[in-house]
C-alpha positions as CSV (number, residue, x, y, z in Angstrom):
1,M,18.6,108.6,85.0
2,E,21.0,108.3,87.9
3,L,20.0,111.8,89.1
4,E,16.3,110.9,89.0
5,L,17.1,107.7,91.0
6,A,19.1,109.7,93.6
7,E,16.2,112.3,93.9
8,R,13.8,109.4,94.5
9,L,16.0,107.8,97.1
10,E,16.4,111.2,98.8
11,N,12.7,111.8,98.9
12,S,12.1,108.3,100.1
13,D,14.6,108.9,102.9
14,L,12.9,112.2,103.8
15,N,9.5,110.5,103.9
16,S,10.7,107.6,106.1
17,R,12.1,110.2,108.6
18,H,8.6,111.4,109.3
19,G,7.0,108.0,109.5
20,E,5.1,107.9,106.2
21,H,6.0,104.2,105.9
22,I,4.3,103.4,109.2
23,I,0.5,102.6,108.9
24,L,-1.5,103.8,111.9
25,R,-5.1,102.8,112.7
26,L,-7.1,105.4,114.7
27,T,-10.6,104.7,116.0
28,Y,-12.6,107.4,117.7
29,I,-16.1,108.2,118.8
30,S,-17.9,111.5,119.1
31,C,-21.3,113.1,119.5
32,Y,-23.2,114.7,116.7
33,N,-23.6,118.5,117.1
34,D,-27.3,119.3,116.9
35,L,-26.5,122.9,115.8
36,N,-25.4,121.5,112.4
37,A,-27.9,121.3,109.6
38,N,-28.7,117.7,108.6
39,V,-27.5,118.5,105.1
40,E,-24.0,119.1,106.5
41,V,-23.9,115.7,108.1
42,A,-25.3,114.1,105.0
43,R,-22.2,115.4,103.1
44,I,-19.7,113.9,105.5
45,P,-19.4,110.4,103.9
46,A,-18.9,111.6,100.4
47,Q,-16.5,114.3,101.6
48,A,-14.5,111.8,103.7
49,Q,-14.3,109.4,100.7
50,R,-12.8,112.1,98.4
51,N,-10.4,113.4,100.9
52,N,-9.3,109.9,102.1
53,E,-8.8,108.7,98.6
54,R,-6.5,111.6,97.9
55,N,-4.6,111.1,101.2
56,G,-4.3,107.3,101.1
57,I,-6.6,106.8,104.0
58,T,-8.9,103.8,104.3
59,G,-11.6,103.3,106.9
60,A,-15.1,102.8,108.0
61,L,-17.6,105.4,109.3
62,V,-20.6,104.5,111.4
63,L,-23.0,107.3,112.1
64,N,-26.6,107.9,113.1
65,E,-28.5,111.0,114.4
66,N,-26.5,111.0,117.7
67,Y,-23.0,109.6,117.2
68,F,-20.0,109.2,115.0
69,L,-17.8,106.1,115.1
70,Q,-14.9,106.0,112.8
71,S,-11.9,103.8,112.3
72,M,-9.3,104.9,109.7
73,E,-5.9,103.8,108.6
74,G,-3.1,105.6,106.8
75,A,0.4,107.0,107.0
76,R,1.2,108.1,110.6
77,P,1.8,111.8,109.8
78,V,-1.4,111.9,107.7
79,I,-3.6,110.3,110.4
80,N,-2.1,112.7,113.0
81,G,-2.9,115.7,110.8
82,L,-6.4,114.4,110.3
83,L,-6.8,114.0,114.1
84,R,-5.9,117.6,114.6
85,K,-8.6,118.7,112.1
86,L,-11.2,116.4,113.7
87,V,-10.6,117.8,117.1
88,K,-11.3,121.3,115.7
89,D,-14.4,120.2,113.6
90,D,-17.5,121.7,115.1
91,R,-19.8,119.1,113.5
92,H,-19.2,117.0,116.5
93,F,-17.9,117.2,120.1
94,S,-16.7,114.9,122.9
95,L,-14.3,113.2,120.6
96,Q,-12.6,110.2,122.3
97,V,-9.8,108.2,120.8
98,I,-10.6,104.5,121.7
99,E,-7.8,102.9,119.7
100,C,-4.6,104.1,118.1
101,C,-2.0,101.6,117.0
102,E,0.5,100.8,114.3
103,V,-0.6,98.0,112.1
104,E,1.2,95.7,109.7
105,Q,-1.8,95.3,107.4
106,R,-4.8,97.5,106.8
107,R,-8.1,96.2,108.0
108,W,-10.2,98.5,105.8
109,S,-8.1,98.3,102.7
110,K,-11.1,98.0,100.3
111,W,-12.6,101.3,101.2
112,S,-11.5,104.9,101.1
113,M,-14.4,105.3,103.5
114,K,-17.1,102.7,104.1
115,Y,-20.3,104.3,105.3
116,L,-22.3,102.2,107.7
117,T,-25.5,103.0,109.6
118,P,-27.1,101.1,112.5
119,S,-30.6,100.3,111.5
120,D,-33.6,98.2,112.4
121,Q,-32.3,95.4,110.2
122,N,-29.0,95.1,112.1
123,N,-30.3,96.1,115.6
124,E,-29.5,92.7,116.9
125,Y,-25.9,93.5,116.5
126,V,-26.3,96.8,118.3
127,L,-27.7,94.8,121.2
128,K,-25.0,92.2,120.9
129,F,-22.0,94.7,121.0
130,S,-23.4,97.6,123.0
131,A,-24.3,97.8,126.7
132,G,-27.7,99.4,125.9
133,T,-30.7,98.9,123.7
134,S,-29.7,101.6,121.2
135,F,-26.5,102.5,119.4
136,N,-24.1,104.3,121.8
137,P,-20.4,103.7,121.0
138,Y,-19.4,105.4,124.4
139,L,-20.7,102.2,126.1
140,M,-18.6,99.9,123.9
141,S,-15.1,98.7,124.5
142,S,-12.6,99.1,121.7
143,S,-12.8,95.4,120.8
144,Q,-16.7,95.6,120.8
145,V,-16.4,98.6,118.5
146,M,-14.1,96.8,116.0
147,M,-16.3,93.7,116.0
148,F,-19.4,95.9,115.5
149,I,-17.8,97.6,112.5
150,D,-16.6,94.3,111.1
151,T,-20.1,92.8,111.5
152,L,-21.9,95.8,109.9
153,S,-19.5,95.8,107.0
154,K,-20.0,92.1,106.4
155,L,-23.7,92.5,106.5
156,Q,-23.6,95.4,104.1
157,E,-21.4,93.4,101.7
158,K,-23.9,90.5,101.7
159,E,-26.7,93.0,101.0
160,E,-24.8,94.6,98.2
161,K,-24.0,91.1,96.6
162,R,-27.7,90.1,97.0
163,A,-28.8,93.4,95.3
164,L,-26.3,92.9,92.5
165,K,-27.6,89.3,91.9
166,K,-31.2,90.6,91.7
167,R,-30.2,93.2,89.1
168,L,-28.5,90.5,86.9
């Protein structure tokens, strides 16, 4: 029993030396690579959900036919490792980090990866938070990006609740 406790404390100490106890939020934008098949992009949300769940990452992903916008949270070494993979991922290009900060509390704690899409139904919010008439995260400030994701997620949650009530 004491040996097991000592091993756990040692592993805990090793983990804290690499920053596993520090939660990092990383938000980035990128452009969709037209050379990819649409099928490949369609797999991204499900793939991200599986991988993120396994790695303790939470977040939200907004994508359309032109852009990716993602905000994710997790242990600092895990997020840094994921960023290295994202930079090499040829499904997108022109990746720009728009926010990277340590957080006390997760903003996206409910989702391993919430998948959101700008649509005709929520176009008023695209206009509200973007500098143009269509979704282009490159024209948004980091605070506009976060408000946009928050707004889309709240709208989607309302829709999901409404759909659930209809089924009952």
